[in-house]
C-alpha positions as a printed Julia matrix, in Angstrom:
631×3 Matrix{Float64}:
  -0.1    -0.07   -0.31
   2.94    2.58    1.18
   4.17    2.12   -2.8
   0.4     2.94   -4.26
   0.64    6.26   -1.89
   4.06    7.47   -3.43
   2.86    6.68   -6.5
  -0.28    8.97   -6.45
   2.01   11.9    -4.74
   3.86   11.52   -8.16
   0.72   11.64  -10.45
  -0.71   14.46   -8.84
   2.37   16.77   -9.1
   2.6    15.61  -12.61
  -0.96   16.48  -13.24
  -0.6    20.05  -12.32
  -2.26   22.9   -14.27
  -4.25   20.43  -16.41
  -7.59   21.73  -16.96
 -10.23   18.81  -16.39
 -13.9    19.69  -15.9
 -15.82   18.76  -13.16
 -16.29   15.35  -12.77
 -19.38   13.45  -12.52
 -19.87   10.72  -10.17
 -22.44    8.1   -10.73
 -23.92    4.74   -9.61
 -23.57    2.17  -11.67
 -26.33   -0.26   -9.98
 -30.16    1.2    -9.63
 -30.84    0.45   -6.22
 -29.28   -0.66   -3.05
 -28.44   -4.22   -3.91
 -25.87   -5.45   -7.26
 -26.1    -8.86   -8.52
 -23.52  -11.01   -7.63
 -23.67  -13.8    -9.96
 -24.15  -16.41   -7.93
 -28.12  -15.56   -7.24
 -26.9   -13.28   -4.1
 -26.59   -9.76   -3.79
 -24.35   -7.08   -2.07
 -24.16   -3.45   -1.25
 -24.41   -1.43   -4.87
 -21.58    0.47   -4.08
 -20.32    0.65   -7.58
 -19.48    3.9    -9.07
 -18.64    5.23  -12.32
 -16.85    8.81  -11.9
 -17.49   10.71  -15.62
 -14.22   13.17  -16.51
 -15.36   15.14  -19.67
 -12.88   16.76  -21.97
 -13.81   20.18  -23.0
 -13.79   19.51  -26.6
 -15.09   15.88  -26.29
 -14.18   13.8   -29.9
 -17.05   11.57  -28.65
 -14.13    8.39  -28.1
 -14.25    7.38  -24.53
 -12.93    4.54  -22.07
 -14.42    2.64  -18.97
 -11.08    3.17  -16.25
 -10.41   -0.09  -14.42
  -7.84    0.81  -11.94
  -5.63   -2.26  -10.39
  -4.67   -3.33   -6.97
  -4.51   -6.57   -7.08
  -8.32   -7.02   -6.91
  -8.1    -6.12   -3.07
  -8.17   -2.52   -3.67
  -8.32    0.07   -6.2
  -5.35    2.54   -7.14
  -7.75    5.25   -8.18
  -5.26    8.2    -8.34
  -2.58    7.18  -11.06
  -4.46    4.27  -12.56
  -7.9     6.15  -12.41
  -8.22   10.34  -12.28
  -4.63   10.27  -13.46
  -5.53    8.49  -16.75
  -8.68   10.75  -16.99
  -7.11   13.99  -17.13
  -4.55   12.41  -19.75
  -7.49   10.98  -22.04
  -9.41   14.41  -21.5
  -6.03   16.48  -23.26
  -6.9    14.56  -26.19
 -10.7    15.19  -26.5
 -11.14   11.39  -24.77
 -13.87   11.19  -22.11
 -12.76    9.23  -19.56
 -14.93    6.86  -16.92
 -13.21    5.5   -14.14
 -15.21    2.63  -12.69
 -14.76    1.95   -9.06
 -15.99   -1.85   -9.03
 -16.76   -3.91   -5.87
 -14.06   -6.01   -4.96
 -14.7    -9.77   -5.41
 -13.6   -11.72   -2.37
 -13.95  -14.58   -3.91
 -16.85  -13.82   -5.82
 -15.6   -14.28   -9.2
 -18.11  -12.43  -11.37
 -18.84   -9.44   -9.14
 -16.06   -7.17  -10.87
 -17.03   -8.09  -14.62
 -20.68   -7.68  -13.69
 -19.86   -4.11  -12.59
 -17.83   -3.29  -15.6
 -20.29   -5.0   -18.15
 -23.2    -2.78  -16.65
 -20.44    0.23  -16.58
 -20.03    0.02  -20.27
 -24.21   -0.68  -20.7
 -24.46    2.57  -18.79
 -22.24    4.94  -20.69
 -24.18    3.88  -23.61
 -27.29    4.71  -22.29
 -25.96    7.69  -21.32
 -24.4     8.35  -24.73
 -26.41   11.9   -25.56
 -26.08   13.79  -22.21
 -22.0    12.45  -21.86
 -21.05   13.18  -25.46
 -19.6     9.96  -26.5
 -20.03    8.03  -29.48
 -21.43    4.34  -28.17
 -19.58    3.06  -31.25
 -16.44    3.97  -29.89
 -16.78    3.44  -26.49
 -13.28    1.0   -25.09
 -11.93    0.34  -21.9
  -8.45    0.43  -20.27
  -7.34   -1.44  -17.72
  -4.15   -1.45  -15.57
  -2.3    -4.75  -13.54
  -5.41   -6.73  -12.24
  -7.69   -3.78  -13.72
  -6.47   -5.27  -17.04
  -7.58   -8.07  -16.37
 -10.9    -6.97  -15.51
 -10.87   -5.08  -18.59
  -9.33   -8.44  -20.66
 -12.51  -10.16  -19.12
 -15.23   -7.83  -20.39
 -13.39   -7.49  -23.67
 -14.23  -11.37  -23.99
 -16.99  -12.21  -22.22
 -19.88   -9.68  -23.38
 -23.51   -9.91  -24.04
 -24.91   -8.05  -27.03
 -27.96   -6.93  -24.58
 -31.37   -8.17  -23.88
 -33.98   -6.28  -25.98
 -36.84   -7.36  -24.05
 -35.48   -6.27  -20.7
 -37.39   -4.13  -18.45
 -34.43   -1.76  -17.24
 -33.33   -0.48  -20.68
 -29.57   -0.07  -19.69
 -29.74   -3.74  -20.21
 -30.96   -3.62  -23.48
 -27.44   -2.33  -24.89
 -24.38   -4.13  -25.63
 -21.9    -4.48  -23.19
 -18.88   -5.64  -25.38
 -16.42   -2.97  -26.08
 -15.45   -1.39  -29.25
 -11.67   -1.83  -28.48
  -9.17   -2.38  -25.09
  -6.35   -0.9   -23.49
  -4.27   -3.38  -21.85
  -1.31   -1.68  -19.6
   0.92   -4.38  -17.58
  -2.53   -6.69  -17.11
  -3.03   -9.69  -15.06
  -4.0   -12.08  -18.19
  -4.3   -15.67  -17.0
  -4.75  -17.62  -14.3
  -2.57  -20.3   -14.87
   1.32  -20.64  -13.76
   1.99  -17.02  -14.91
  -0.59  -15.56  -12.91
  -0.52  -12.83  -10.08
  -1.12  -14.81   -7.33
  -2.48  -12.42   -5.23
  -4.92  -11.38   -7.83
  -5.72  -14.66   -8.41
  -6.81  -15.82   -4.65
  -8.68  -12.43   -3.94
 -10.92  -12.72   -7.01
 -11.4   -16.77   -6.96
 -10.09  -18.11   -3.45
  -7.55  -20.26   -2.66
  -8.47  -23.44   -3.85
 -10.38  -22.42   -7.38
 -11.8   -25.31   -9.36
  -9.7   -26.24  -12.75
 -13.12  -24.93  -14.68
 -12.79  -21.4   -12.79
  -9.15  -21.27  -13.78
  -9.77  -22.13  -17.37
 -12.96  -19.31  -17.46
 -10.97  -16.33  -15.98
  -7.86  -16.86  -18.07
  -9.04  -14.4   -20.88
  -6.57  -15.64  -23.2
  -8.69  -19.01  -23.57
 -11.58  -16.68  -24.15
 -10.75  -14.83  -26.86
 -12.71  -15.23  -29.98
 -12.61  -13.67  -33.66
 -15.51  -11.12  -31.74
 -12.79   -9.99  -29.3
 -12.24   -6.18  -29.99
  -9.09   -4.74  -31.23
  -6.82   -4.03  -28.28
  -3.4    -2.33  -27.75
  -0.93   -4.1   -24.98
   1.76   -2.4   -23.62
   4.25   -4.34  -20.76
   7.96   -4.04  -19.65
  10.39   -6.54  -20.15
  11.63   -6.38  -16.73
   8.16   -6.31  -14.69
   9.07   -9.34  -11.97
   5.62   -8.9   -10.65
   3.15   -9.42  -13.34
   5.23  -11.26  -15.83
   5.19   -9.6   -19.31
   4.38  -13.3   -20.76
   0.8   -12.27  -19.93
   0.52   -9.49  -22.67
   2.47  -11.59  -25.09
  -0.06  -15.09  -24.65
  -3.07  -12.44  -24.9
  -1.55  -11.38  -28.11
  -0.61  -14.37  -29.65
  -4.4   -16.03  -28.8
  -5.82  -12.37  -30.88
  -3.34  -13.18  -33.97
  -4.45  -16.53  -33.66
  -8.06  -15.56  -34.23
  -6.9   -12.8   -36.9
  -8.54  -10.05  -33.98
  -6.1    -6.39  -34.58
  -3.83   -6.17  -32.12
  -0.78   -4.13  -30.99
   1.88   -5.34  -28.05
   4.57   -2.75  -27.27
   7.23   -4.48  -25.08
   8.58   -1.71  -23.24
  12.33   -2.12  -22.1
  12.04   -0.9   -18.89
   9.92    0.15  -16.29
   8.92   -2.54  -14.23
   5.38   -3.41  -13.13
   3.95    0.34  -12.5
   6.52    1.76  -15.07
   8.82    3.48  -12.37
   5.89    4.73  -10.85
   3.76    5.92  -13.66
   6.43    8.49  -14.93
   8.93    8.72  -17.51
  10.24    7.27  -21.03
   8.53    4.36  -20.49
   5.01    5.24  -19.15
   5.44    8.43  -22.18
   5.85    5.92  -24.77
   2.8     3.41  -23.94
   0.57    6.28  -23.95
   1.96    7.84  -27.12
   1.58    4.4   -29.06
  -1.89    3.76  -27.93
  -2.89    7.06  -29.1
  -1.58    6.6   -32.76
  -2.68    2.86  -32.6
  -6.26    4.04  -31.72
  -6.05    6.68  -34.61
  -5.42    3.75  -36.94
  -8.42    1.76  -35.53
 -10.55    4.98  -36.3
 -11.29    5.66  -32.5
 -10.72    8.95  -31.99
 -12.6    10.18  -34.87
 -16.56   10.36  -35.56
 -17.5     7.6   -37.67
 -20.4     7.68  -40.43
 -23.77    7.67  -39.39
 -25.66    4.35  -40.02
 -26.97    4.99  -43.5
 -27.96    2.12  -45.7
 -31.01    0.01  -45.34
 -30.77   -3.44  -47.53
 -34.35   -4.33  -48.29
 -35.73   -7.91  -47.08
 -36.28   -8.78  -50.71
 -32.6    -8.23  -51.61
 -31.83  -11.4   -53.49
 -29.22  -12.58  -50.45
 -32.05  -12.04  -47.97
 -34.09  -14.28  -50.03
 -31.37  -16.54  -50.09
 -31.51  -16.78  -46.3
 -34.98  -16.86  -45.73
 -36.32  -20.59  -44.44
 -37.89  -21.89  -47.5
 -41.82  -22.24  -48.32
 -43.08  -20.68  -45.3
 -42.15  -16.84  -46.14
 -44.41  -14.48  -48.53
 -42.84  -12.21  -51.02
 -44.16   -8.6   -51.75
 -42.92   -5.14  -53.08
 -40.17   -3.91  -50.26
 -41.2    -6.96  -47.43
 -41.06  -10.13  -46.74
 -44.1   -11.86  -43.79
 -44.66  -14.99  -42.65
 -47.86  -16.36  -40.8
 -45.43  -19.56  -39.39
 -44.23  -20.3   -35.82
 -40.66  -21.13  -36.7
 -40.08  -19.32  -40.02
 -36.71  -18.54  -39.98
 -33.21  -16.51  -41.74
 -29.65  -17.03  -41.37
 -27.5   -14.04  -42.5
 -24.29  -12.94  -42.29
 -23.51   -9.56  -42.07
 -20.42   -8.15  -43.21
 -18.29   -4.86  -43.04
 -20.59   -3.97  -40.11
 -21.11   -4.36  -36.32
 -24.79   -2.58  -36.38
 -27.77   -4.72  -37.36
 -31.7    -3.02  -36.99
 -34.16   -5.23  -38.42
 -37.04   -3.05  -39.51
 -40.71   -4.35  -39.51
 -44.08   -3.23  -39.86
 -46.55   -3.45  -37.15
 -49.43   -1.26  -38.92
 -51.63   -4.92  -39.97
 -51.0    -6.66  -36.51
 -54.38   -6.88  -35.19
 -54.32   -8.7   -31.66
 -56.77   -8.48  -28.94
 -53.82   -8.56  -26.16
 -50.28   -7.59  -26.37
 -49.31  -10.69  -25.48
 -50.4   -12.27  -28.26
 -48.03  -10.43  -30.49
 -45.52  -12.6   -32.14
 -42.18  -13.37  -30.33
 -38.69  -13.06  -32.09
 -35.42  -14.38  -31.05
 -32.49  -14.63  -32.84
 -28.16  -15.28  -31.57
 -25.44  -13.5   -32.72
 -22.73  -15.82  -33.45
 -24.18  -18.48  -31.84
 -24.19  -16.72  -28.88
 -26.91  -16.53  -26.26
 -30.15  -16.57  -27.53
 -32.04  -12.85  -27.36
 -35.86  -12.34  -27.65
 -38.18   -9.53  -28.07
 -42.25   -9.63  -28.61
 -43.14   -7.08  -30.97
 -45.89   -4.4   -29.91
 -48.14   -2.22  -31.88
 -46.04    0.43  -33.11
 -42.77   -1.1   -33.53
 -40.55   -0.66  -36.49
 -37.11   -1.38  -35.41
 -35.51   -4.33  -33.4
 -31.84   -4.25  -32.69
 -30.42   -7.65  -33.58
 -26.52   -6.42  -33.01
 -25.1    -3.04  -32.03
 -21.37   -3.85  -31.29
 -20.03   -7.04  -33.24
 -18.15   -6.96  -36.41
 -19.22   -9.26  -39.01
 -22.48  -10.44  -37.06
 -24.07  -13.85  -38.57
 -27.71  -13.74  -37.34
 -29.74  -16.78  -37.11
 -33.37  -15.55  -36.49
 -37.1   -17.27  -36.21
 -40.51  -16.18  -35.03
 -40.75  -18.29  -31.6
 -43.95  -18.1   -30.45
 -47.27  -17.06  -32.21
 -50.86  -17.33  -31.08
 -52.88  -19.61  -32.72
 -56.27  -18.05  -32.39
 -56.02  -15.62  -35.0
 -56.4   -16.03  -39.26
 -52.93  -16.88  -40.64
 -54.5   -17.94  -44.37
 -56.94  -15.83  -46.04
 -55.9   -12.86  -48.19
 -52.35  -11.79  -49.61
 -51.0   -11.31  -46.6
 -52.66  -12.73  -43.95
 -53.5    -9.88  -40.99
 -51.67  -11.2   -38.62
 -48.3   -12.53  -40.26
 -45.26  -11.1   -38.98
 -43.41   -8.55  -41.59
 -40.2    -7.53  -42.33
 -39.17   -4.81  -44.48
 -35.21   -4.99  -44.48
 -32.15   -4.05  -42.42
 -30.52   -0.66  -41.21
 -26.71   -1.54  -41.29
 -23.62    0.61  -41.65
 -22.57    1.99  -44.82
 -20.39   -0.97  -46.58
 -22.0    -3.51  -45.21
 -23.22   -6.38  -47.85
 -25.04   -9.76  -46.56
 -24.26  -13.82  -47.41
 -26.52  -16.46  -47.19
 -24.92  -19.79  -45.56
 -24.98  -22.42  -48.3
 -27.94  -24.47  -49.02
 -28.87  -27.47  -47.25
 -31.33  -30.32  -48.23
 -34.75  -29.6   -46.96
 -36.46  -31.44  -44.15
 -40.34  -29.92  -44.24
 -42.44  -30.9   -40.81
 -45.85  -31.09  -40.67
 -47.97  -31.47  -37.77
 -49.18  -30.14  -34.14
 -46.73  -29.2   -31.58
 -43.76  -30.77  -33.91
 -44.33  -27.3   -35.71
 -44.66  -24.87  -32.39
 -43.02  -26.34  -29.51
 -46.51  -26.02  -27.67
 -45.75  -25.34  -23.97
 -42.38  -25.95  -24.67
 -42.14  -23.53  -21.66
 -44.1   -24.55  -19.17
 -43.87  -27.01  -16.65
 -45.18  -30.8   -16.79
 -48.49  -30.75  -15.22
 -48.89  -27.12  -15.39
 -52.0   -27.22  -17.46
 -53.01  -25.77  -20.96
 -51.41  -22.16  -21.23
 -53.69  -19.3   -21.16
 -54.85  -17.78  -24.09
 -52.99  -14.99  -23.98
 -49.94  -16.71  -23.07
 -50.1   -19.3   -25.85
 -47.1   -17.29  -27.59
 -44.95  -17.1   -24.45
 -45.46  -20.7   -24.35
 -44.36  -21.67  -27.68
 -40.18  -21.81  -28.94
 -40.6   -23.85  -32.07
 -36.98  -24.55  -31.78
 -37.68  -26.71  -28.87
 -39.69  -28.88  -30.75
 -38.91  -32.42  -31.81
 -39.28  -31.81  -35.38
 -36.5   -28.97  -35.46
 -34.32  -31.04  -33.4
 -34.57  -33.8   -35.57
 -33.76  -32.16  -38.69
 -30.75  -30.25  -37.17
 -29.6   -33.7   -36.21
 -29.36  -34.97  -39.18
 -27.96  -31.94  -40.74
 -31.0   -30.41  -42.69
 -32.32  -26.99  -43.25
 -35.89  -27.05  -41.28
 -39.09  -25.7   -42.71
 -42.29  -26.11  -41.74
 -46.28  -25.14  -43.61
 -48.05  -23.95  -40.49
 -47.57  -24.11  -36.96
 -49.33  -25.27  -33.6
 -53.06  -26.27  -33.31
 -53.18  -28.19  -36.79
 -54.72  -31.0   -37.88
 -55.05  -33.52  -40.96
 -58.44  -31.74  -42.22
 -56.75  -28.09  -41.09
 -56.49  -26.2   -37.78
 -54.7   -23.35  -36.12
 -54.89  -19.82  -37.94
 -58.11  -21.06  -40.21
 -55.53  -22.89  -42.41
 -57.23  -25.62  -44.51
 -56.56  -29.05  -44.79
 -52.97  -30.68  -45.86
 -54.14  -31.06  -49.2
 -54.63  -27.82  -49.39
 -51.88  -25.92  -47.45
 -49.11  -28.28  -49.61
 -49.85  -26.11  -52.51
 -51.38  -22.64  -50.59
 -49.24  -20.44  -48.67
 -52.03  -18.27  -48.09
 -55.73  -18.48  -49.72
 -54.53  -16.3   -52.69
 -50.61  -17.29  -52.84
 -49.24  -20.93  -54.19
 -45.94  -21.6   -52.85
 -45.66  -23.77  -55.47
 -43.05  -22.79  -58.52
 -43.81  -24.85  -61.92
 -46.07  -26.95  -60.03
 -43.37  -28.58  -57.44
 -42.43  -27.47  -53.99
 -39.2   -25.61  -54.56
 -36.79  -26.11  -53.27
 -37.72  -29.73  -52.92
 -37.89  -31.44  -49.25
 -35.81  -34.36  -49.11
 -37.7   -35.33  -46.07
 -41.0   -34.86  -44.54
 -41.75  -35.89  -41.24
 -45.6   -35.62  -40.56
 -46.98  -36.39  -36.76
 -50.65  -35.42  -36.84
 -54.01  -36.42  -35.33
 -53.6   -35.39  -31.25
 -56.58  -33.05  -32.61
 -58.96  -35.47  -33.41
 -59.48  -38.52  -35.78
 -58.88  -38.12  -39.44
 -61.38  -39.5   -42.1
 -59.11  -41.67  -44.19
 -59.79  -39.98  -47.38
 -58.39  -36.85  -46.05
 -55.49  -38.36  -44.83
 -55.07  -39.92  -48.46
 -55.62  -37.04  -50.08
 -52.92  -35.44  -47.88
 -50.46  -38.04  -49.27
 -51.16  -38.2   -52.36
 -50.62  -34.01  -52.86
 -47.26  -34.5   -51.24
 -45.92  -37.53  -53.6
 -47.11  -34.91  -56.41
 -45.38  -32.24  -55.07
 -42.11  -33.29  -54.1
 -39.75  -35.77  -55.67
 -40.23  -39.68  -56.24
 -37.4   -39.93  -53.9
 -38.58  -37.5   -51.35
 -38.95  -39.36  -47.8
 -42.66  -39.03  -46.42
 -42.66  -40.26  -43.12
 -45.87  -40.39  -41.07
 -45.06  -40.78  -37.55
 -47.57  -42.46  -35.5
 -49.63  -39.46  -33.14
 -47.53  -39.47  -29.93
 -49.94  -38.77  -28.05
 -51.67  -41.92  -28.52
 -54.82  -40.3   -30.25
 -56.23  -41.47  -33.48
 -53.73  -43.88  -33.4
 -55.48  -46.55  -35.76
 -57.13  -44.11  -37.6
 -54.43  -42.69  -39.03
 -52.19  -46.3   -39.14
 -55.23  -47.66  -41.41
 -55.53  -44.63  -43.73
 -51.64  -44.7   -44.49
 -51.84  -48.49  -44.96
 -54.6   -47.84  -47.52
 -52.79  -45.02  -49.3
 -49.7   -47.6   -49.7
 -51.5   -50.39  -50.76
 -52.98  -48.15  -53.46
 -49.89  -46.26  -54.45
 -47.18  -48.59  -54.17
 -45.19  -45.5   -53.44
 -42.25  -47.01  -52.05
 -40.94  -44.02  -50.18
 -43.65  -43.0   -48.1
 -43.58  -44.96  -44.5
 -45.37  -45.63  -41.23
 -43.65  -45.05  -37.9
 -44.93  -46.18  -34.74
 -42.38  -45.4   -32.21
 -44.27  -47.49  -29.96
 -45.53  -46.63  -26.16
 -43.49  -43.26  -25.85
 -43.99  -41.18  -21.89
 -43.09  -37.71  -22.63
 -43.43  -34.55  -20.1
 -46.67  -32.53  -21.2
 -47.68  -29.16  -19.59
 -51.78  -30.52  -19.59
 -51.33  -33.92  -20.69
 -51.1   -33.26  -24.4
 -48.93  -30.91  -25.22
 -45.08  -31.44  -24.86
 -42.96  -29.55  -22.44
 -39.19  -28.88  -23.43
 -38.34  -32.0   -21.8
 -41.2   -33.41  -23.32
 -39.87  -32.73  -26.62
 -36.53  -34.04  -26.12
 -37.92  -37.1   -25.08
 -39.75  -37.56  -28.28
 -36.82  -36.41  -30.08
 -35.08  -39.54  -28.55
 -37.22  -41.94  -29.09
 -37.11  -41.21  -32.82
 -33.21  -41.46  -33.51
 -33.23  -45.15  -33.9
 -35.95  -45.75  -36.12
 -35.45  -42.5   -38.09
 -31.53  -43.87  -38.51
 -32.99  -46.4   -40.67
 -34.89  -44.23  -43.11
 -32.77  -40.35  -43.03
 -29.04  -41.49  -43.03
């Protein structure tokens, strides 16, 4: 502690005469308690002190002081850094984070919240939310590196608007940082962060060089070769890992200075500051970026190529779908920001909870969701990750409104395009063979969000109970490497059902009452597999089943596998089996199959609709049977 006090005095002296705006000190967490990351809370003592430059350029940095996770060196590695940044037009935000005391996630949660809080106050604090970086020293460098490698793109549906924003910094500056929790670590920092007996998993999770991906932000590192407290090999590990993932990095190895670079003064101290500013300029972080101005239409050929086939309606300037599980997967190159433009004007629901629920991931990250609302025009899918690959689908839909009549049914979800950075271009993933699902819960994942025996979801919460990708139909298609699509959603039977959809034989041909889904008389692209599981909503007439199978064979390839799975809930087993057998005997169709899983136990919410665990059970039960037909 004595050395910290001595260094502080030196920095205060060296900063004499600098003009610094009156700082603004704000709490990072609302209320009296802050999360610890383990289900508990502690006192919300975290603060962010904003030092605004007299002539701000918009660039800003969250400043993480060091102190071995046992204290905070807020003078030379906090306010002193903010004063230096201010002289270059950069806003400095000093983070006084909570000390972990073995609660390993506490500092990271504080840093993530601080980044989001800064973005939420971008206008008031005169900073550019796309030029917000993080800088850290020693253990604060470890915290900055952790925030740069373990971030979240935000939760659009969060009630707290701050939590809707990304916690990814746009760049990182790490000065004599602790990086690893392995042999080269600083023992005191590790013990204070993880405790004296950390698990191997914890050591890996907080070894930041092991958490780097191609989405880690560009990083500048500086470390003295003669640092005996924190080995410079820490910085080398991080730099090497960044290079392996093709992330821009510069590592300045300083000849002398030790830990703290000669008490925050002298040639090595001056060198890293000058080099980091030069590097930030080359990264475009010190000057304002052109505003997002480009809109890519939803009818762009690359967008259309990324849509799930057979269940999107194309009109001038928009695409629409009335099908739970309709999806797109697209790579957005040369952009960080992707905003989905939507049209909710035609949506007509009796309650807000019946509006469609959207879901997506960015680069296979955590799933995010947003329930559309009247008046919505934009949904931010990604705001700070370079070259995001977005996998999007309609997660939940109410089955009680009309989804078939008219050119565009009144309650179809409508997408008009994407607002992106000016140089953005879109590519669709390589085409995969098509797996067509047709059924009840096989489509919508009915009650997937409900616990076993919880009961039928209330009508107004049916959309929230769905998860199209929890359904066993989607799980099976994914397991076998197919691109999944479907023609309807929950509440559907051989004779029609939810959303006023018609019987199967007509639904195969018609996307809506006025719109054909056929191309030259065929389903195009042609499914290689069609999986049907219908019958839970009532016993069909034999002629209805036979007409459906006849139509499917006519509209697909002679070699398309059409697999009729006996209703898993046990209803209409005899009727469906007899009708399929009659079709097979008369048609001699060698590529249509009747599949009976036998007695299958699965968890339901109400005796019929599977929970997510129920879908998993059906999926597992079907694999051994389908292996013989699909592999």
